[in-house]
C-alpha positions, 0 to 999 in steps of 0.5 A: 294366848301365847307364852315366852320361850322361858315359859315353854321351858318351865312348862317342859321342866314341870312336865318332866320333859327334857329340853334336849327334845328341842333342837330348834332352840340349840345353837344352830348345830345341824341334826343328823337326820330330817324328821317328818311327822303327818298328823291330821290333828282333828282341829285341836279339839281333842278326842273324843271332843265331848270328854270334860277334859278335852273341853276344859283344855279347849276352853282354857286355850291349852290345846296349842301348848299341849300339841306342841309339847307333845310334838316337841318330843320327837324333834320334828323338822317338818310337820303336816297338819290335816284338818288343821285348827284356826290360823291363830292356833296354828300359829301359836303351835308354830311359835312354840316349836320355833317353826316357820308355817304356811297355811293352805286354805280348804275347799270346805272347812279342813284347811292344812298347815305345813310347818318347818324348822327350815325356811319355807321359800315358796308355797302354792294352794291347789297348784293345778295351774287352773281354778280348783274344780268345785268337786275336788280338794274340798279338804286341802292340797298344797305344795311348799318348797323348804330349803334345807341346811345343805342348801338343797330345795325339798318339795313338800306336798300337803294333802288331805284327800276326800273321804267316803268308801267311794274312790272315785272323787279320790281317784280324780284328785290323785290323777290331777295331783300326778299331772301337776307333779309330773315335771318334778317326778320326771326331773327326779326331784326330792319330793315329800307327800305327807297327809291323810290320803284317806285310803288303805294301802290295798286300793286303786288310789295306792297303786296310782302313787306306787306306779308314779314312782312314790315310795311309801315310807312304812312299806319300805322300813316299818313293822307291823301293820302301821295303823293310824286310825282311831287312836283308841283302837287303830284299824286303818292306815291312811295317814302317810309320809311318802318320798320320791327322788334321792330322799326316798333312799335315805329313809331310816324309819317310819311309824305311827305314834301309838303313844303318849298323849296321842293315844286314848287310854280306854281304861280311863273314861275321863282321858282324851287324845290329841286327835282321832288320828295318830301322827305318822313319823318318818325319819330320813338320814342326812344327805352326804 
């Protein structure tokens, strides 16, 4: 199911939302910042997915519209989905938001999607330079290049690393990623690393990123603990927007979105959140 632009605006109005939250539909005026969201969307099933209203929303084909309307409130320029839904639903979300998108197939059943208001000039799935090892990147990892309005290129790594308490597979994944990123890191290019990395900051995995020169946007400018899972009572910070290169010096805001339809109302047994994770928002100031 798809809806027209007019129908989408009507839906926003009926929900009491302002169309000012959709700069992509404006007259081409440049925004003064770059707004990035990392979100594990739980395949757009709603969480908990066994709640009757979540089942109803999925059955009625409403989840793409619900997700797009909630994301639109934050005026995102770039979004990363971990545990992405079907290609059809991801495309529907992108169309509602007026975004380009590229899909990163999974080594298992957890694909990723990179969405951008700006042109995605190239992309590569699991950019190792050789065939993906069977035990690595079973969730997803992909690299895309986005052409910003000022003509500069921004490299974006979209990732969802291996879960489980044992860090051994994640450590292998991160080391392989850093080898792949080395040329860009050494050249000082602006890059983002966005996704569900499945580790907390107090880990060996996190230290590898920091030692390689990545900046954790929340650690840089965020307040509080920045917990991103779960959407009812978050206790862990495993979803990140990291930056390196010139863009890393332009971080002005970073926070999890423990609010709106991203948050589960624990006082209402009929409610559901859009995912078990919370989105992580990061805002960068515009380059001179």
